[in-house]
C-alpha positions as CSV (number, residue, x, y, z in Angstrom):
1,M,24.2,-12.8,4.1
2,K,23.9,-9.3,2.0
3,R,22.3,-6.8,3.7
4,N,19.6,-4.7,1.8
5,P,21.0,-1.6,1.6
6,Y,17.0,0.0,0.4
7,L,15.6,-0.8,3.8
8,P,15.9,2.4,5.5
9,K,14.2,4.0,2.8
10,L,11.8,1.1,2.9
11,I,11.3,2.2,6.1
12,E,10.9,5.7,5.6
13,V,7.7,4.9,3.2
14,I,6.0,3.2,5.9
15,E,6.2,5.8,8.5
16,E,4.9,8.7,5.9
17,L,2.3,6.2,4.6
18,K,1.0,5.5,8.7
19,Y,1.3,9.5,8.8
20,E,-1.0,10.0,6.0
21,N,-3.0,7.5,6.4
22,S,-3.7,8.6,9.9
23,L,-4.8,12.5,8.7
24,G,-7.3,10.2,6.9
25,I,-6.1,9.2,3.4
26,P,-8.0,6.1,2.8
27,I,-5.5,3.7,2.1
28,I,-6.9,0.9,-1.3
29,V,-5.9,-2.5,-1.2
30,E,-7.0,-5.5,-3.2
31,G,-7.6,-7.8,-0.1
32,K,-8.3,-9.0,3.7
33,R,-4.2,-9.8,3.7
34,D,-3.2,-7.1,2.2
35,V,-5.0,-5.1,5.2
36,Q,-3.1,-7.8,7.8
37,S,0.0,-6.9,6.8
38,L,-0.4,-2.9,6.5
39,R,-1.9,-3.5,10.1
40,K,0.8,-5.6,11.1
41,L,3.3,-3.0,10.4
42,G,1.5,-0.1,12.3
43,V,-1.1,1.0,9.9
44,E,-4.3,2.5,12.4
45,G,-6.4,4.2,10.0
46,I,-9.2,3.3,7.0
47,I,-7.8,0.6,5.2
48,I,-10.2,-0.4,2.4
49,P,-10.2,-3.5,0.5
50,I,-11.9,-3.0,-2.8
51,S,-11.8,-6.7,-5.0
52,K,-15.0,-8.2,-3.7
53,V,-16.8,-5.1,-4.3
54,P,-17.4,-3.0,-8.4
55,I,-15.0,0.2,-7.8
56,Y,-18.0,2.4,-8.6
57,Q,-19.3,1.4,-5.3
58,V,-16.4,2.0,-3.4
59,V,-16.1,5.7,-5.1
60,D,-19.4,6.2,-4.7
61,V,-19.3,6.2,-0.9
62,L,-16.0,8.2,-0.5
63,V,-17.6,10.7,-2.9
64,E,-20.6,10.6,-0.6
65,E,-18.2,11.1,2.7
66,G,-15.9,14.1,1.1
67,I,-13.0,11.9,0.7
68,R,-10.7,13.7,-2.2
69,E,-7.5,11.5,-1.7
70,V,-7.2,8.1,-1.4
71,I,-3.5,6.4,-1.4
72,L,-3.2,3.2,-3.8
73,L,-1.2,0.0,-2.7
74,T,-2.7,-2.8,-5.3
75,D,-0.1,-5.9,-6.0
76,F,2.8,-5.3,-8.2
77,D,2.1,-8.4,-10.4
78,R,0.7,-7.5,-14.0
79,A,-3.3,-8.4,-13.0
80,G,-2.1,-5.5,-9.9
81,R,-1.0,-2.8,-12.5
82,Q,-4.1,-3.7,-14.6
83,Y,-6.4,-3.1,-11.4
84,A,-4.9,-0.1,-10.4
85,K,-5.3,1.3,-13.8
86,E,-9.2,0.9,-13.7
87,I,-9.1,2.3,-9.8
88,I,-6.9,5.1,-11.1
89,V,-9.5,5.8,-14.3
90,E,-12.5,5.7,-12.0
91,F,-11.8,7.2,-8.6
92,E,-10.4,10.3,-11.3
93,S,-13.4,10.5,-12.6
94,K,-15.0,11.6,-9.7
95,R,-12.2,13.9,-8.7
96,I,-10.3,11.6,-6.6
97,K,-6.8,12.0,-6.8
98,V,-5.5,8.9,-6.0
99,N,-1.8,8.9,-4.6
100,R,0.6,6.1,-6.5
101,S,3.8,7.1,-4.9
102,F,3.8,5.0,-2.0
103,R,3.0,1.6,-4.4
104,R,5.9,3.0,-6.6
105,D,7.9,3.8,-3.6
106,I,7.1,0.6,-1.8
107,M,8.0,-1.3,-5.7
108,R,11.2,0.5,-6.0
109,Y,12.6,-0.2,-2.3
110,T,11.9,-3.5,-2.3
111,M,13.7,-6.8,-4.2
112,G,11.6,-8.8,-5.3
113,L,8.5,-8.2,-3.6
114,K,5.0,-9.1,-5.6
115,D,1.9,-8.3,-3.2
116,I,1.2,-6.0,-0.5
117,E,0.5,-9.3,1.7
118,S,4.0,-10.0,1.6
119,L,5.0,-6.4,3.0
120,Y,5.0,-7.4,7.0
121,N,7.0,-10.2,6.6
122,Y,9.6,-8.3,4.3
123,I,10.4,-5.9,6.1
124,L,10.9,-8.7,9.5
125,K,12.8,-11.2,7.9
126,N,14.4,-8.0,6.2
127,C,15.4,-6.6,9.4
128,E,16.5,-10.2,10.4
129,D,19.1,-9.8,8.5
130,Y,20.0,-6.6,8.9
131,L,19.9,-6.7,12.7
132,F,21.8,-10.3,13.0
133,E,24.4,-10.5,10.1
134,D,27.6,-9.5,12.2
135,W,26.8,-12.5,14.3
C-alpha cells in the first residue's frame, strides 16, 4: 500500500488547529458529526455547528460575546464551498475575522476527503497504513 506523503503535514495542521482553538478561537462547522470528528481528534475548545441555525443568529451571539475571530471548517464539496462563502460574507460584515487557512490546508493534505465528519476516520486509516506498511 502506498504511504500518504502528506500525513505528517496533516497532523501538524490538526495540532495547530487544536492549539488555536485552545486559545479561545471557536471553530465553525456544519453539523454535529463534524463536531464529533474533531472531538475524537482531541479538539477541546468551542466548536459551533451552524447548519440548524441561521447564520446571522450565530454572528449576533459571537458579537455579543466579543469574539473577533473564528476558524471555518465547512465541507469540501460544492455545497460546503457555497456555505463557506455565505458564512464569510455574514461574519466579515460584522467584523469577525474568518480564518480559512485550516480548511485550505486540510483540503490540501487529504486526498479525496469530502467532509469534516470523515476527517477522524481518514487520519486513523492513513495512520494504520503508515504504521503497518512494512508488515
